[in-house]
Structures are given as structure tokens and as C-alpha cells.
GUDRENKE-651339 format. One record per residue: residue number from 1; x, y, z of N, C-alpha, C in turn. Coordinates in pm, 1 decimal, padded with zeros to 6 digits. Example, Ala and Ser with C-alpha at 12.3 -4.5 7.8 and 13.67 -1.06 7.14 Angstrom:
<rs>
R num       nu       nv       nw      cau      cav      caw       cu       cv       cw
R   1  01319.0 -00569.0  00780.0  01230.0 -00450.0  00780.0  01320.0 -00330.0  00780.0
R   2  01285.0 -00225.0  00708.0  01367.0 -00106.0  00714.0  01290.0  00003.0  00787.0
</rs>
This chain:
<rs>
R num       nu       nv       nw      cau      cav      caw       cu       cv       cw
R   1 -05818.1  16171.2  09242.5 -05698.2  16117.9  09306.3 -05665.1  15979.4  09252.0
R   2 -05768.7  15900.2  09232.9 -05747.3  15765.3  09181.7 -05689.1  15767.0  09041.2
R   3 -05728.6  15863.0  08961.7 -05679.1  15876.4  08825.4 -05528.4  15904.6  08824.7
R   4 -05484.0  15987.7  08915.9 -05341.0  16020.6  08924.6 -05261.3  15898.9  08969.6
R   5 -05313.2  15823.1  09065.0 -05244.3  15702.4  09110.5 -05234.5  15600.5  08997.6
R   6 -05341.9  15586.2  08922.3 -05340.9  15491.4  08810.1 -05243.1  15537.0  08702.1
R   7 -05237.2  15666.5  08678.3 -05143.8  15720.6  08578.7 -04998.8  15695.1  08620.5
R   8 -04967.1  15719.4  08747.3 -04830.2  15700.1  08796.0 -04790.7  15552.6  08798.4
R   9 -04884.5  15462.5  08813.4 -04855.0  15319.6  08818.0 -04843.5  15258.9  08678.1
R  10 -04893.6  15326.2  08577.2 -04891.2  15272.8  08440.6 -04749.3  15275.0  08385.0
R  11 -04701.2  15161.1  08340.9 -04565.4  15151.1  08286.5 -04567.0  15131.2  08134.1
R  12 -04681.3  15137.3  08071.7 -04693.3  15115.0  07927.6 -04619.0  15218.1  07845.0
R  13 -04622.4  15343.5  07885.4 -04553.4  15448.8  07812.3 -04402.4  15431.7  07817.2
R  14 -04350.7  15389.2  07931.2 -04206.6  15368.6  07944.6 -04161.1  15256.2  07852.3
R  15 -04240.6  15150.9  07842.5 -04205.9  15040.1  07754.6 -04205.0  15084.4  07609.1
R  16 -04302.1  15164.8  07569.8 -04307.3  15214.0  07432.7 -04186.2  15301.8  07401.4
R  17 -04146.0  15382.9  07494.9 -04028.0  15468.1  07475.0 -03902.3  15382.6  07463.3
R  18 -03891.6  15279.8  07544.7 -03775.6  15190.9  07536.7 -03769.4  15122.7  07400.8
R  19 -03882.4  15073.7  07352.4 -03884.0  15010.3  07219.9 -03848.1  15111.4  07111.4
R  20 -03893.9  15233.4  07125.8 -03859.8  15337.7  07029.1 -03710.8  15366.1  07027.1
R  21 -03648.3  15369.9  07144.0 -03503.4  15392.3  07151.5 -03426.5  15275.4  07090.0
R  22 -03473.2  15153.6  07112.3 -03408.5  15036.5  07053.1 -03417.4  15042.6  06901.3
R  23 -03533.9  15077.7  06849.1 -03552.0  15087.8  06703.7 -03462.1  15197.4  06646.8
R  24 -03451.5  15309.5  06715.3 -03365.6  15418.4  06667.8 -03219.5  15374.9  06664.8
R  25 -03174.0  15305.1  06766.8 -03036.0  15257.4  06771.5 -03009.5  15157.0  06660.2
R  26 -03100.3  15063.8  06639.8 -03083.7  14965.9  06532.1 -03082.9  15033.4  06396.1
R  27 -03162.5  15137.0  06379.1 -03164.3  15210.0  06252.3 -03029.0  15274.3  06224.4
R  28 -02968.9  15332.6  06325.8 -02836.5  15392.4  06308.6 -02732.5  15288.0  06271.5
R  29 -02739.7  15171.7  06333.5 -02645.9  15064.1  06303.2 -02663.5  15017.0  06159.3
R  30 -02787.2  15002.7  06115.6 -02813.9  14957.9  05978.4 -02762.8  15061.3  05878.3
R  31 -02788.8  15187.2  05901.9 -02743.7  15292.3  05809.3 -02591.1  15294.8  05802.1
R  32 -02524.3  15283.1  05915.2 -02377.8  15281.8  05916.2 -02324.6  15158.6  05843.1
R  33 -02388.4  15045.0  05863.2 -02345.1  14922.3  05796.3 -02363.2  14929.8  05646.3
R  34 -02474.5  14985.8  05602.8 -02498.9  14999.2  05458.9 -02395.7  15092.5  05397.1
R  35 -02360.8  15199.1  05467.1 -02259.1  15290.7  05416.1 -02124.4  15222.4  05400.0
R  36 -02084.6  15142.2  05497.8 -01955.4  15073.1  05491.2 -01955.2  14968.9  05379.2
R  37 -02062.5  14894.3  05366.2 -02071.3  14792.6  05261.4 -02076.1  14858.5  05124.6
R  38 -02147.5  14968.6  05113.4 -02156.7  15039.3  04985.7 -02021.3  15087.2  04937.0
R  39 -01938.8  15139.1  05026.6 -01804.4  15183.7  04988.2 -01720.0  15065.6  04941.2
R  40 -01731.4  14953.4  05009.0 -01655.0  14834.8  04970.0 -01696.2  14783.1  04833.0
R  41 -01824.5  14780.3  04806.9 -01873.9  14733.5  04676.9 -01830.6  14828.9  04566.0
R  42 -01837.3  14958.3  04593.1 -01794.8  15057.9  04493.7 -01647.2  15039.2  04459.0
R  43 -01563.6  15019.2  04559.8 -01421.1  14997.7  04536.4 -01396.3  14868.4  04458.8
R  44 -01472.1  14765.0  04490.2 -01454.9  14637.1  04421.7 -01482.4  14652.1  04272.5
R  45 -01591.2  14719.9  04237.3 -01623.9  14735.7  04096.2 -01529.4  14833.5  04027.2
R  46 -01477.4  14932.7  04098.3 -01381.4  15025.3  04039.3 -01252.3  14951.4  04005.4
R  47 -01209.1  14861.7  04092.9 -01088.1  14783.1  04066.8 -01108.0  14691.5  03946.6
R  48 -01223.2  14630.8  03934.0 -01250.1  14543.9  03819.7 -01250.1  14623.1  03690.7
R  49 -01304.3  14742.6  03694.8 -01307.9  14827.3  03575.8 -01165.8  14858.3  03528.6
R  50 -01076.8  14890.6  03621.9 -00937.2  14919.6  03585.5 -00868.7  14796.8  03526.9
R  51 -00894.5  14681.3  03585.5 -00832.3  14558.2  03536.4 -00881.7  14523.3  03396.0
R  52 -01008.8  14543.4  03370.0 -01063.1  14516.3  03235.8 -01002.3  14612.9  03134.6
R  53 -00988.0  14738.9  03171.8 -00926.9  14835.5  03081.3 -00781.7  14800.5  03051.2
R  54 -00708.9  14753.4  03152.7 -00571.2  14710.6  03131.0 -00565.2  14593.3  03033.6
R  55 -00657.9  14497.8  03050.2 -00658.3  14379.2  02964.5 -00685.4  14416.6  02819.3
R  56 -00773.1  14509.0  02792.4 -00804.8  14546.2  02656.1 -00699.0  14637.4  02593.9
R  57 -00620.0  14704.7  02674.9 -00518.0  14794.0  02624.2 -00389.1  14722.5  02589.0
R  58 -00377.1  14595.0  02616.5 -00253.2  14522.5  02586.3 -00236.1  14500.1  02441.5
</rs>
């Protein structure tokens, strides 16, 4: 009986689950941010490539 009471009073598992959920949420935010930044960088270099080609074709 004492073992069950001690198990029900233990909050360590709940804290670990909360930290796991926080890490999962932050991971999603980082992945989404990297995707958005990656598209912007790709577009920036594509625009520069076109401008350089225009300059050499004159």
C-alpha cells in the first residue's frame, strides 16, 4: 500500500514529460524557421545569379 501511495505522490515523471513536450515544440519551431530562412537565402542567391548573367550579357 505504501508503494502505491509513494508512486501516486511522485511528480518526477510529469516533469520529465513536460520537458519533453517543450523540447518537441521548440524543435518544430526551429525546423520551421530553418525552412523559411532557407527559402529566403535560396531566392537571394538566385536573384544575384540573374543579375550577374545580365551584366555579362551586355
